[in-house]
C-alpha positions, 0 to 999 in steps of 0.5 A, spaced: 499 500 500 505 504 501 508 503 494 502 504 491 501 511 495 508 513 492 506 512 485 499 515 486 503 521 489 509 521 483 503 521 478 500 527 481 506 530 482 507 529 474 500 531 472 502 537 476 508 539 473 505 539 467 498 542 468 503 548 471 506 548 464 499 549 460 498 554 465 505 559 463 505 557 455 499 556 451 503 556 445 504 549 444 496 547 445 495 541 448 501 538 450 499 530 448 505 525 448 505 521 442 501 514 443 500 507 439 507 507 437 508 501 432 516 499 431 517 494 424 523 493 420 525 489 414 532 486 412 534 488 406 534 482 401 531 477 405 528 471 402 527 465 403 534 463 400 537 468 404 533 469 411 539 473 414 539 478 407 543 480 402 550 480 407 549 488 406 547 489 413 542 494 411 535 494 415 529 498 413 526 501 420 519 503 420 516 507 426 509 509 426 506 514 433 499 517 434 501 525 435 508 524 433 512 530 429 519 527 429 522 520 432 530 519 434 533 512 432 538 510 437 544 505 435 548 500 440 554 503 436 553 510 439 549 513 433 542 516 431 538 518 426 532 523 427 527 525 422 520 527 421 518 521 416 519 515 421 522 511 416 530 510 416 535 505 413 540 503 417 547 499 415 550 495 422 556 493 420 559 487 425 561 482 420 557 475 421 550 474 424 547 479 429 542 481 433 541 489 435 536 493 440 534 499 437 530 505 441 526 509 438 524 516 441 518 519 438 516 527 440 510 531 440 508 538 441 512 541 446 517 536 447 513 531 449 517 523 448 514 516 448 520 511 448 519 504 444 524 498 443 525 493 438 531 487 436 532 487 429 533 479 429 540 476 425 542 481 420 547 479 416 553 483 415 559 479 410 563 486 408 569 488 411 575 491 409 581 489 414 587 492 410 583 499 408 581 499 416 589 499 418 590 504 413 586 509 415 587 508 423 594 505 423 591 500 427 590 506 432 589 512 431 591 517 425 591 524 423 590 525 415 591 533 413 589 536 405 594 534 401 596 541 401 602 541 396 599 536 390 596 539 384 589 537 384 588 535 392 581 539 391 579 538 384 571 536 381 570 533 374 563 530 371 559 524 375 557 521 369 556 513 367 562 513 363 568 517 360 571 521 365 568 519 372 575 518 376 578 524 376 578 531 376 577 533 369 574 541 370 578 543 376 584 542 379 587 545 385 594 548 384 599 547 390 597 551 396 592 555 392 587 556 397 592 559 402 592 565 398 585 567 402 583 568 408 576 567 405 579 560 403 586 559 407 582 555 413 581 549 409 589 547 410 588 548 418 583 541 418 586 535 421 582 529 420 582 523 425 580 517 425 581 511 431 579 504 431 575 503 437 574 495 438 570 493 431 568 501 430 572 507 426 571 514 430 572 520 426 574 526 429 574 534 425 578 539 427 577 545 423 581 550 428 575 554 428 572 555 421 569 551 415 570 551 407 563 552 404 561 550 397 558 556 395 551 552 395 551 551 403 554 557 406 547 558 408 549 551 413 554 556 416 550 562 417 553 565 411 550 569 406 555 569 400 553 566 393 561 563 392 565 558 396 568 561 403 570 560 410 565 560 416 566 559 423 563 553 424 563 547 430 565 540 428 567 537 435 563 532 435 565 525 434 562 521 428 562 513 427 565 511 419 562 505 417 566 502 411 561 499 406 561 497 398 562 502 393 556 504 390 558 509 384 560 509 377 566 508 378 570 502 374 573 498 378 579 499 376 579 506 379 577 504 385 578 501 392 571 498 392 570 501 398 566 507 401 566 512 407 559 513 410 559 519 416 554 519 421 550 525 423 552 529 416 560 528 418 565 530 413 571 530 410 573 538 411 570 542 405 562 542 406 559 539 400 553 536 404 554 529 403 556 524 408 560 518 403 565 518 401 569 513 396 576 511 397 579 511 390 586 509 393 589 509 400 597 508 402 599 508 409 600 515 408 596 519 401 589 518 401 585 519 395 576 520 396 571 522 391 565 524 393 558 527 390 555 533 391 549 533 395 545 539 392 547 536 385 549 529 383 552 531 376 558 533 380 563 529 382 569 532 388 575 530 389 580 531 395 587 528 396 590 527 404 596 525 407 599 524 413 604 530 413 601 537 416 601 542 410 602 547 416 607 543 419 615 542 419 619 535 419 621 532 426 628 537 429 634 532 426 636 529 434 641 523 432 648 524 436 646 519 442 648 524 449 646 519 454 643 512 455 641 506 460 641 500 456 640 496 462 645 491 461 648 489 468 644 485 473 643 488 480 641 495 482 639 500 477 646 504 476 647 509 481 651 513 478 645 515 473 639 514 478 636 517 484 632 511 487 625 515 490 622 512 497 616 513 501 609 515 499 610 522 500 603 524 502 600 519 496 605 524 491 600 528 490 595 524 486 592 519 492 596 514 490 597 507 495 604 505 494 610 505 498 616 506 494 622 501 495 629 501 491 629 494 492 623 493 487 627 496 482 632 491 479 636 490 473 636 482 469 637 479 463 638 486 459 632 490 462 630 493 468 624 491 471 620 496 476 615 491 480 609 494 484 607 489 489 601 487 493 604 487 500 604 490 507 610 495 508 610 501 512 603 502 513 602 501 506 599 495 502 603 496 496 610 496 494 613 499 487 620 503 485 620 510 482 627 512 480 629 519 477 635 522 473 636 529 477 642 532 477 645 526 474 642 527 467 638 534 466 637 537 459 633 541 455 630 539 448 632 532 444 630 526 442 627 521 448 626 514 446 624 509 450 622 501 449 618 498 455 613 493 456 608 495 461 604 492 467 597 490 467 592 489 472 587 494 474 589 500 479 597 500 475 599 506 474 606 506 469 609 512 467 615 515 463 616 522 463 620 528 466 620 534 470 623 541 470 629 542 474 627 548 477 621 544 481 623 546 488 623 553 486 618 554 481 613 548 484 609 544 480 606 545 475 610 552 473 615 548 473 613 544 467 611 536 466 612 532 460 608 525 460 612 521 454 607 515 457 602 514 461 598 508 462 592 505 467 590 498 468 583 500 468 584 502 461 588 496 458 592 499 451 590 506 451 596 510 452 596 517 454 601 522 453 601 529 456 603 536 459 602 540 465 603 547 466 600 553 469 592 553 467 593 546 464 595 541 470 592 535 474 585 533 471 586 540 466 592 537 463 594 538 455 592 531 453 591 526 448 591 519 447 591 513 442 589 505 442 595 501 441 594 494 442 599 489 446 602 494 450 602 489 455 605 483 451 611 486 448 616 492 447 613 498 444 618 505 443 614 511 447 619 517 444 619 524 445 621 530 440 622 537 444 625 543 441 624 550 441 618 550 436 615 543 437 613 538 443 610 531 439 610 524 442 610 518 438 609 510 439 611 505 435 612 498 434 620 497 433 625 502 431 624 502 423 616 502 424 610 507 422 609 511 428 603 514 431 603 521 433 599 521 440 600 529 440 603 534 437 604 541 441 607 548 439 613 550 443 614 558 444 619 560 449 614 567 450 606 563 450 609 558 453 615 558 458 614 552 462 618 547 456 624 552 455 629 550 461 632 543 464 628 537 465 631 530 468 627 523 467 623 519 471 620 512 471 615 509 476 609 505 477 604 507 482 597 504 484 591 507 485 590 514 485 587 520 481 588 516 474 590 509 477 583 508 480 580 502 484 585 496 485 583 490 483 582 486 489 585 481 485 591 484 484 598 481 487 604 484 483 605 486 475 612 489 472 614 495 468 620 491 464 624 497 461 629 495 455 633 502 454 633 509 455 636 513 449 637 521 449 639 524 442 641 531 442 
């Protein structure tokens, strides 16, 4: 009875709130929630012989409700679609036969909603293109830029069933052609990041604050010009990219046969009213795409992208080995190179749970091993080690290379980093902190690279991350490029392997003085704390294994 009264009370409160809204504002008319919601679907290509469809993964969804104005479809891959028809064809991309729960929110007058769910059962998707996925994302995350130095990096031609339908016959931009005017130079500020997130490809576009709009779409950016122009436009929302069989008129010998479809009106830098781009060519560092303009199916646009930033400069050349530890002598770490830190130091400012002991760092069989253990010592439940080079090797600028295999387990927090040598007179974060690599066992295979300085420290630090497979199963190379002009963080599998850029940061002694004095190196494994998070109760021990540390200048 008490539960029934509570429900009745909630219902009365809800009705009172609705009545109060009507009293305050009659502009919507009667607030009527959509009712009699009916959901249905049709798997494209489903027959008696093919009960799971034609393998495209396409499903035609239908939603109907009385008094509904719009329908919002929510899909398990995090994407959504809003329209007023209640009709939408969704392509489910997980290879194989799978079922998917789809939620539909019907919105009526005044924003009142009704929600229903349907399970789309046993859909077959056979298309997959692992080679394109690898080249597009690098297996983790990859940044693409306009190939501004290449003729035809932006071009247009006819979209016809035959003839010249695979290259920009009518117009090809000359090298850096768009850089000469404020109405077009924003094009070269684009950074297109493709990230492999499990079975999904995520996409983000950093347009530097402005997008280059085709003349037919300037109104989308709030402009009124009748010409292509740069306009302020927010592109921060992450999109999902699905790879599909291309359905264009381009002959097979001129295309990869794969197209990208971006969710939520995603686009590749130049706004032409489409979210579908056919990949004509793709290598590890160059990509050519073709897209049909949204409001003019007679036009096919061509874009060329590269992994080289057109606004950047080649990495500074640091090739002279100035300092290293190859960890070839068994025993304790070399005391002429490393200081061993001891204690908890009030959680090291991060609520860390470990007590550092020199004994937890040993050298054997050619590697340094920093081991975090679950053991009671000096009032703490965990021990580990932290070592640094302050006053034994302090330096400014260079290339720092760590080859390491990371520990695993919930609560582990290994780091390879550097701190400003003036930290005693210029307390953190004013001394500056450069985190070449941080990892948390509660988020396996995600690598973080971060800068801390006044205004951007702790939880507000200038940071980025990438998903790198197998960081605790094998050795990876973590690299810092640090000069008076730039700070870059890389991860690579081998010394000659293709690097994955995690973060690039413009350095400046004028605007950021915090990275233009001496720093020293630190290696440690923390347990728990602000970033490490909850420690797995089953954790016993795990090891950060370092093959070498090298500094080149």
